[in-house]
C-alpha positions in Angstrom: -31.0 25.7 6.4 -32.9 23.1 8.4 -31.4 19.8 9.2 -34.7 17.9 8.7 -37.3 18.1 6.0 -40.7 19.0 7.2 -43.5 16.5 6.9 -45.9 17.5 4.1 -49.6 17.0 4.8 -51.6 15.7 1.8 -53.8 18.7 1.6 -50.7 21.0 1.7 -49.1 19.1 -1.1 -52.2 19.2 -3.3 -53.0 15.5 -2.7 -56.4 14.0 -2.2 -56.9 12.3 1.2 -57.2 8.9 -0.5 -53.7 9.4 -1.8 -52.2 10.1 1.6 -50.4 6.8 1.8 -48.6 7.3 -1.5 -45.1 8.8 -1.6 -44.9 12.6 -2.4 -43.3 13.3 -5.8 -41.0 16.2 -5.5 -40.3 18.2 -8.6 -36.8 17.9 -10.0 -36.2 21.6 -9.3 -38.2 22.1 -6.2 -36.4 23.2 -3.0 -35.2 19.6 -2.4 -35.2 18.4 -6.0 -32.4 16.2 -7.3 -32.2 18.4 -10.4 -30.1 21.0 -8.5 -27.4 18.5 -7.5 -27.5 16.9 -11.0 -27.2 20.3 -12.6 -24.2 21.5 -10.6 -22.5 18.1 -11.3 -23.0 18.5 -15.0 -21.9 22.1 -14.9 -18.7 21.0 -13.1 -18.1 18.4 -15.8 -18.6 20.9 -18.6 -16.1 23.5 -17.2 -13.5 20.8 -17.1 -13.8 20.3 -20.9 -11.6 23.3 -21.6 -8.9 22.4 -24.1 -6.1 23.6 -21.9 -7.2 21.2 -19.2 -7.7 18.2 -21.5 -4.3 18.7 -23.1 -2.4 19.4 -19.8 0.6 17.1 -19.7 1.0 14.6 -16.9 2.5 16.0 -13.7 5.4 14.4 -11.8 3.2 13.1 -9.0 0.5 11.9 -11.4 3.1 9.8 -13.2 4.0 8.0 -10.0 0.3 7.3 -9.2 -0.4 5.7 -12.6 2.9 4.1 -13.3 2.0 0.6 -11.9 -1.4 0.5 -13.6 -0.5 1.9 -17.0 -0.4 0.5 -20.5 2.9 2.4 -20.8 5.6 0.0 -19.9 7.4 1.5 -16.9 9.6 0.6 -14.0 8.7 3.7 -12.0 7.6 2.9 -8.4 5.0 4.6 -6.3 6.8 6.6 -3.5 6.6 4.5 -0.3 4.7 7.2 1.6 1.8 7.4 -0.9 -1.3 5.2 -1.5 -2.7 3.7 -4.7 -6.2 5.0 -4.5 -5.8 7.8 -7.1 -4.1 5.4 -9.5 -6.9 2.9 -9.1 -9.4 5.5 -10.1 -7.5 6.1 -13.3 -6.8 2.5 -14.0 -9.9 1.7 -16.1 -8.4 4.0 -18.7 -4.6 3.8 -18.1 -4.6 0.0 -18.3 -6.1 0.3 -21.8 -4.6 3.3 -23.4 -1.8 5.9 -23.0 -4.1 8.6 -24.5 -3.8 11.8 -22.4 -7.1 13.1 -23.7 -8.9 9.9 -22.7 -7.5 10.0 -19.2 -8.4 13.7 -18.7 -12.0 13.1 -19.9 -12.4 10.0 -17.7 -11.1 11.9 -14.6 -13.4 14.8 -15.3 -16.4 12.5 -15.5 -15.4 10.7 -12.3 -14.8 14.0 -10.4 -18.2 15.3 -11.5 -19.8 12.1 -10.2 -17.8 12.4 -7.0 -19.1 16.0 -6.5 -22.7 14.9 -7.0 -22.4 11.8 -4.7 -20.8 13.7 -1.9 -23.5 16.4 -2.1 -26.2 13.7 -2.0 -24.7 12.6 1.4 -25.9 16.0 2.7 -29.4 15.8 1.2 -31.9 16.4 4.0 -29.5 18.4 6.0 -30.0 21.3 3.6 -32.4 22.0 0.8 -30.9 20.6 -2.4 -30.6 24.0 -4.1 -28.5 25.2 -1.2 -26.2 22.2 -1.5 -26.0 22.9 -5.2 -24.9 26.4 -4.4 -22.2 25.1 -2.2 -21.1 22.7 -4.9 -21.0 25.6 -7.3 -18.7 27.6 -5.0 -16.4 24.7 -4.5 -16.5 23.6 -8.2 -15.7 27.1 -9.5 -12.4 27.2 -7.7 -9.5 27.1 -10.1 -7.7 24.4 -8.1 -10.8 22.3 -8.0 -11.2 22.3 -11.7 -7.5 21.6 -12.3 -7.6 18.7 -9.7 -10.7 17.3 -11.3 -8.9 16.2 -14.5 -5.7 15.2 -12.8 -4.8 11.9 -11.0 -4.2 13.3 -7.5 -5.7 12.1 -4.2 -6.5 15.5 -2.7 -9.8 16.3 -4.5 -11.1 12.8 -3.7 -10.1 13.3 0.0 -12.3 16.4 -0.2 -15.2 14.5 -1.5 -14.6 11.8 1.2 -14.5 14.4 4.0 -17.7 16.0 2.7 -19.5 12.7 2.3 -18.4 11.3 5.7 -19.6 14.4 7.7 -23.0 14.2 6.0 -23.3 10.4 6.6 -22.4 10.8 10.2 -25.1 13.4 10.7 -27.6 11.2 9.0 -26.8 8.3 11.2 -27.0 10.5 14.3 -30.4 11.9 13.3 -31.8 8.5 12.1 -32.7 10.2 8.8 -31.3 7.3 6.7 -31.6 3.6 7.4 -28.6 2.2 9.3 -28.3 -0.6 6.8 -27.5 2.0 4.2 -25.5 4.6 6.3 -23.2 2.2 8.1 -21.8 0.4 5.1 -21.3 3.8 3.3 -19.4 5.2 6.3 -17.2 2.1 6.2 -16.6 2.4 2.5 -15.8 6.1 2.5 -13.4 5.6 5.4 -11.6 2.8 3.5 -11.5 4.9 0.4 -10.0 8.0 2.1 -7.2 5.9 3.7 -6.6 4.1 0.4 -5.9 7.5 -1.2 -3.2 8.4 1.4 -2.6 6.8 4.8 -1.9 10.2 6.4 -5.6 10.9 5.8 -6.3 8.9 9.0 -5.0 11.9 11.0 -5.5 14.7 8.4 -9.1 14.0 7.3 -10.8 11.3 9.3 -9.8 12.3 12.9 -12.4 15.0 13.5 -15.3 12.8 12.3 -14.1 9.8 14.3 -13.7 11.9 17.4 -17.1 13.5 17.0 -18.7 10.0 16.7 -16.7 8.9 19.8 -17.1 11.9 22.1 -20.6 13.3 21.4 -23.1 11.1 23.2 -26.0 11.3 20.9 -23.8 10.6 17.9 -22.1 7.7 19.6 -23.2 4.5 17.8 -21.3 1.2 17.9 -22.1 0.4 14.3 -20.8 3.7 13.0 -17.6 3.5 15.0 -17.1 -0.1 14.0 -17.6 0.8 10.3 -15.1 3.6 10.5 -12.5 1.5 12.3 -13.0 -1.4 9.8 -12.7 0.9 6.8 -9.6 2.5 8.2 -8.1 -0.9 9.0 -8.7 -2.2 5.5 -7.2 0.9 3.9 -4.2 0.5 6.1 -4.0 -3.2 5.4 -3.6 -2.4 1.7 -0.7 -0.1 2.4 0.9 -2.9 4.5 0.4 -5.5 1.8 2.0 -3.2 -0.8 5.0 -2.8 1.6 5.7 -6.6 1.5 5.0 -6.7 -2.3 7.2 -3.8 -3.4 9.3 -2.4 -0.6 10.8 -5.3 1.3 8.4 -5.3 4.3 6.5 -2.9 6.5 9.5 -1.5 8.5 11.4 -1.1 5.3 8.6 0.9 3.8 8.2 3.1 6.9 12.0 3.7 6.8 11.9 4.7 3.1 8.9 6.9 3.7 10.7 8.7 6.4 13.4 9.6 4.0 11.0 11.4 1.7 10.8 15.2 2.0 9.3 17.0 3.8 10.6 15.7 7.1 7.8 15.4 9.6 8.0 18.1 12.3 6.2 21.2 13.6 6.3 24.1 11.1 4.1 27.1 10.2 3.3 27.5 6.5 0.3 29.7 6.6 1.9 32.5 4.5 3.0 30.0 1.8 -0.5 28.4 1.8 -2.1 31.8 1.4 0.3 32.7 -1.5 -0.5 29.5 -3.4 -4.2 30.0 -3.4 -4.0 32.1 -6.5 -0.7 30.8 -7.8 2.0 29.8 -8.0 0.4 26.4 -7.2 3.5 25.0 -5.6 6.0 26.6 -3.2 8.7 24.4 -1.7 9.9 27.3 0.5 9.2 30.9 1.2 12.4 31.8 -0.7 11.2 30.1 -3.9 7.9 31.9 -3.8 8.7 35.5 -2.8 5.7 37.1 -4.5 2.0 36.8 -5.0 0.7 36.3 -8.5 -2.7 37.8 -7.8 -2.5 39.5 -4.4 -5.9 41.3 -4.8 -7.6 37.9 -5.0 -6.7 37.4 -1.3 -9.6 39.8 -0.7 -12.0 37.3 -2.4 -10.7 34.4 -0.3 -11.2 36.6 2.8 -14.7 37.2 1.6 -15.3 33.4 1.4 -14.2 33.1 5.0 -16.5 35.9 6.0 -19.4 34.1 4.3 -18.5 30.9 6.2 -18.6 32.9 9.5 -22.0 34.4 8.4 -23.3 30.9 7.6 -22.2 29.5 10.9 -23.8 32.4 12.9 -27.0 32.1 10.9 -27.2 28.4 11.7 -26.3 28.8 15.4 -29.9 28.8 16.7 -31.3 26.4 14.1 -31.3 22.7 13.5 -28.4 23.2 11.1 -26.1 24.1 14.0 -24.6 20.6 14.5 -23.9 20.1 10.8 -22.4 23.6 10.4 -20.1 23.2 13.5 -18.9 19.7 12.4 -18.2 21.0 8.9 -16.3 24.0 10.1 -14.3 22.1 12.8 -13.3 19.4 10.3 -12.3 22.0 7.7 -10.2 23.9 10.2 -8.6 20.7 11.4 -7.6 19.7 7.8 -6.1 23.1 7.2 -4.3 23.3 10.5 -2.7 19.9 9.9 -1.1 21.1 6.6 -0.2 24.6 8.0 1.5 23.1 11.1 3.1 20.0 9.7 3.8 20.6 5.9 6.6 23.1 5.2 5.6 24.0 1.7 2.6 25.4 0.0 0.2 23.7 -2.4 -3.5 24.7 -2.6 -4.7 21.2 -3.5 -3.9 20.1 0.1 -6.6 22.4 1.3 -9.3 21.1 -0.9 -11.0 19.1 1.9 -11.2 22.4 3.8 -12.8 24.3 0.9 -15.3 21.5 0.2 -16.7 21.7 3.7 -16.5 25.5 3.9 -18.4 25.8 0.6 -21.5 24.4 2.2 -21.4 26.8 5.1 -20.6 29.7 2.7 -23.7 28.8 0.7 -25.7 29.0 4.0 -24.2 32.5 4.5 -25.0 33.6 1.0 -28.6 32.4 1.3 -29.0 34.1 4.7 -27.8 37.4 3.2 -30.2 37.1 0.3 -33.3 35.9 2.1 -33.1 36.3 5.9 -31.1 39.4 6.7 -32.7 42.8 7.4 -31.2 44.2 4.2 -32.2 41.5 1.8 -31.6 43.4 -1.4 -28.2 44.6 -0.4 -27.4 41.1 0.9 -28.5 39.5 -2.4 -26.4 41.9 -4.3 -23.4 41.1 -2.2 -23.9 37.4 -2.5 -24.3 37.7 -6.3 -21.2 39.9 -6.6 -19.2 37.4 -4.6 -20.2 34.5 -6.9 -19.7 36.5 -10.1 -16.3 37.8 -9.0 -15.2 34.3 -7.9 -16.2 32.7 -11.2 -14.3 35.3 -13.3 -11.2 35.6 -11.2 -10.8 31.9 -10.6 -11.0 31.3 -14.4 -8.2 33.9 -14.9 -6.1 32.0 -12.3 -6.9 28.7 -14.0 -5.8 29.8 -17.4 -2.6 31.4 -16.1 -1.6 28.5 -13.9 -2.5 25.8 -16.3 -0.3 27.4 -18.9 2.5 27.7 -16.4 2.1 24.0 -15.4 2.2 22.8 -19.0 5.4 24.8 -19.6 7.3 23.0 -16.8 6.2 19.5 -17.8 8.4 18.7 -20.9 8.8 15.1 -19.7 7.7 13.4 -23.0 10.0 15.6 -25.0 13.0 14.7 -22.8 12.1 11.0 -23.1 12.0 11.3 -26.9 15.5 12.8 -26.8 16.8 9.8 -24.8 15.2 7.3 -27.2 16.7 9.1 -30.1 20.1 8.5 -28.4 19.5 4.8 -28.1 18.4 4.7 -24.4 16.1 1.8 -23.7 15.2 -0.5 -20.8 16.7 -1.7 -18.6 18.0 1.7 -17.5 17.8 4.2 -14.6 17.2 7.9 -14.7 17.1 10.3 -11.8 13.8 11.8 -12.9 10.7 9.5 -12.5 8.7 11.7 -14.8 11.1 11.2 -17.7 11.8 7.5 -16.8 8.1 6.7 -17.1 8.1 7.6 -20.8 11.3 5.8 -21.6 10.5 2.6 -19.6 13.4 3.2 -17.2 13.4 3.0 -13.4 14.0 6.0 -11.1 14.3 6.8 -7.4 11.5 8.5 -5.6 11.9 11.8 -3.6 14.5 11.2 -0.9 15.7 8.0 -2.5 19.1 7.4 -4.2 20.3 6.0 -7.5 22.3 3.3 -5.7 19.1 2.0 -3.9 17.3 1.7 -7.3 20.4 0.1 -9.0 20.5 -2.6 -6.3 16.9 -3.5 -7.1 17.5 -3.7 -10.9 18.0 -7.0 -12.7 21.6 -8.0 -12.2 22.2 -5.6 -9.3 24.2 -2.4 -9.2 27.3 -3.9 -10.7 25.5 -4.7 -13.9 25.0 -1.0 -14.7 27.3 1.9 -15.6 26.7 5.6 -16.0 26.8 7.4 -19.3 26.8 11.2 -20.0 24.8 12.7 -22.7 24.7 16.3 -23.9 21.3 17.9 -23.5 18.4 18.0 -21.0 19.0 14.6 -19.3 22.8 14.2 -19.0 23.1 11.3 -16.6 21.7 7.8 -17.5 22.6 4.4 -16.1 22.4 1.5 -18.6 23.2 -2.1 -18.5 26.8 -3.0 -19.3 
């Protein structure tokens, strides 16, 4: 768990003295071999190839993210509070085809690549095999595997948080060249804000404050890169405000109408309930029970491993990276617990991505450095095995549940069979996407959307249909 790799003398590495000036070739699966990170990325890709994941229907939020960059003709708008980053990741496929399978495979490939690249940003701070173990812990989570194939920003915010902390530590330790680290820090900051502007406070704040307040980490180039990346990501959101929402203040006003209303809350119980399903709780009343209450013990075990990893690193060179990862993870979780009044485990993905590295430190310490190595190794192995099995059970159960509540394409087919075609307005954006209609976003109203339709509100009238979508507004 050292933060720096030791220099290898030629005689120790088996080199002849005359070869001392040549770079040392590290084996692919040596302690710091790239094979470990490549292997865990490929494994993460393979576990996402499950049929139930590849056939999972589009979710309501997914539809709003891809609606403006889709081959499917749609008048659905992105909600004003969101960013376009997730939709842009999917755009190379959604612009060309409406195939659900193609989209799921593409997102699985991208998420495996994202996992590998974010772990590479920590290379040199930990042996590669320890990073791969952290990637395995994070990638084996049911919510991580589900998010990998979906078009949501949260997993990508997690990769961004993991990458940014590693890059900052590299810049502070002069391990990587500034001409490489500084542009990467700027790009990751831009990307995280592009995903969702709230990430400025929810994800980037701890890293920025660390670079600003800790003297030996304070570098003008790094701070400038983070500020520039954040500004560019925000500028995109502002430009979209004038393009689609009638200006910046109009978009801010519309965003303020979306639930949940910003304010101090405490959703720890709901967040804990949703870790093992159900994966969305709009309120405590709507999620009275726990699908798998015993799995709470495994999540508590994960937190214990994080504590063990932090303690093990306290007197080593890994202390700084461990503290930054834990503080950033706690910050991300606290923001959602204190300001978001409903539960959804994908919001905590940045926390689990950072905690997974420190949990891997804890597992390695138990197995190699503790006084009871055999017992520690057995505990670590049992933790990993139980996690893989139980998380797969949760994944299968919750994926089936999610598929059952997404009959959007079927409802759209019903409307088309009844002669509904654009231009039209439906209250549900998810159904409207498949029909080609427009729809209000959460917190919006039908009247607001009708005013923006061709011909204005007076050009449309409401019709009532029997069946799953009774209210549709069509042109007179």
